[in-house]
N, C-alpha and C positions, 0 to 999 in steps of 0.2 A: 504494500500500500504506500502510495506516494505521500510525502509530508505535505501538510497544508500550509498556506501562507498565514503567518501570524506576525502582526506588527508589535511595536513596543507596548502599546496599550493592552493588547491581548495578553502578552507575556506578563505584564504587571497584574492584570486580573487573575491570571493563573497563579502567580506567586502569592497574591493576597489570599486566595481561596485555599491554597495549600497550607498556609499558615493558620487560617481560621475559616473553615467552610461555612461558618455562620455569619461571616461579615455581610453587612447589609449592602444593598445596591447603592444606597446613599454614601456609606463609608468608602466604598470602592470608587464611586464617581468623584467624590471629593479628592481622594488620593491621586487619581490620575488626570483630573481636570476636565472631565466631560460630564454631561447631564446624566441624571438617573435613567432616563429613557434610553439613551445611547448605551449605557452600561448594561441595562436589561437585554437590549438587542444583541450586544456582543456576547454576553453570557449564554443566551439562548442559542446563538450560532455555534459557540464552542461546544455546547451540549449536543446540538443537532449533528455536527460533523464528527463527533466522537472524540474530540480532544478532552473534554470533561466526560469521563465515563460514569462516575457516580460521586456522591458525597458520602463521607464516612467519618468516623471518629478514630482517634488513636488512643488505645487504652494501655494501662500499665499492667502487664500480666501478673506481676508479683502482688499487686494490690488486689487482684482477683483470685489469689491463692495458687497461682502457677509459679512455683519457685525455681523450676528447672526448665530452661528453653534450650532446644537443640537444633542446630542446622545439620541436617542429616542427608548425606549422599547415599543413594541407593543404586546398586548395580544390578541390572536385570537382563535376563536372556532376551534378545530382540523380539522373539515371537510372543513374549508375555508382557511387553512394555505397556500396551494400552489397557490390558486387564488390570495390571498393577496400578496404573494411573487412576483408573475408574474406582478401584477399591479404595485407594488412598484419598481420593477426592471426597468420598463419602464419610470419612472419619472426622469426628469433631475435633480431635486433638491435632489434626493437620491444619495449620493456619495459613500456610503458603505452600504451593506445589508447582513445580516447573519441570518440563522436559528440557534437558540440556545436552550440549555437545561437548561438555568439559570432561573432567575426570570421572564423573558419575552420570548415568543415564537420567536419573531423577534427583532433584534437590527438594527437600521439604523442611519447613520450619515446624517444629513440634513443641507444643506446650504441655508440660506435665506438672503435677502437684509436688512430686518428690522424685528422687533418683530411682526408687523401687518402681514407681509407675512408669518412668521413662524406660527402664530395663524391660518391663513387661511389654511396652509398646514396641520397642525395637525387636524383641523376640517375636511378637506378632507379625511385624513386617518381614522379618527374616524367614518366617514360615510360609509366606505367600508363594504360590507356585511361580517359579521363574526367577525369584530373587536370589542372587548369588552372594551379595555382600551388603551389609549396612554399615555405614561409616559416620558415626555421630561426632559432632564438635559441639561441646557444651559452651554456651555463651556465658562468659564471666561478667562482662560489663558492656553495655551498649554505649558507644561513643557518639554516634550520629544516627538519627532516624529520618 
């Protein structure tokens, strides 16, 4: 898919909404020096063309009781890759899932309440048909989100 043309005002709108998706049209308009109506039109266009895919929140997993977060590489037999992806996609503990071309076929971010739960999750993934290896990296500290 070809990139879309975005001007400085579009980029500023995106930046502001990334920092605070609850920013009002008036706040955005004032910050970039255009009218509220022009801001609304620009945001609606960004939504329509798929630049803005959705609005969401960023939560602190530790405050929700998830004390162990793992970035997990998963090596899978090629013939099983899509079955494993679909199975992982349905798991509540998987918060991010990607098919990759790097060191691992699949990368997943997994939230768990403790190290025992994480071990159980990794064992569950390891037992899926076609999974060759599970390579977890436990996050010690998040530097930038």
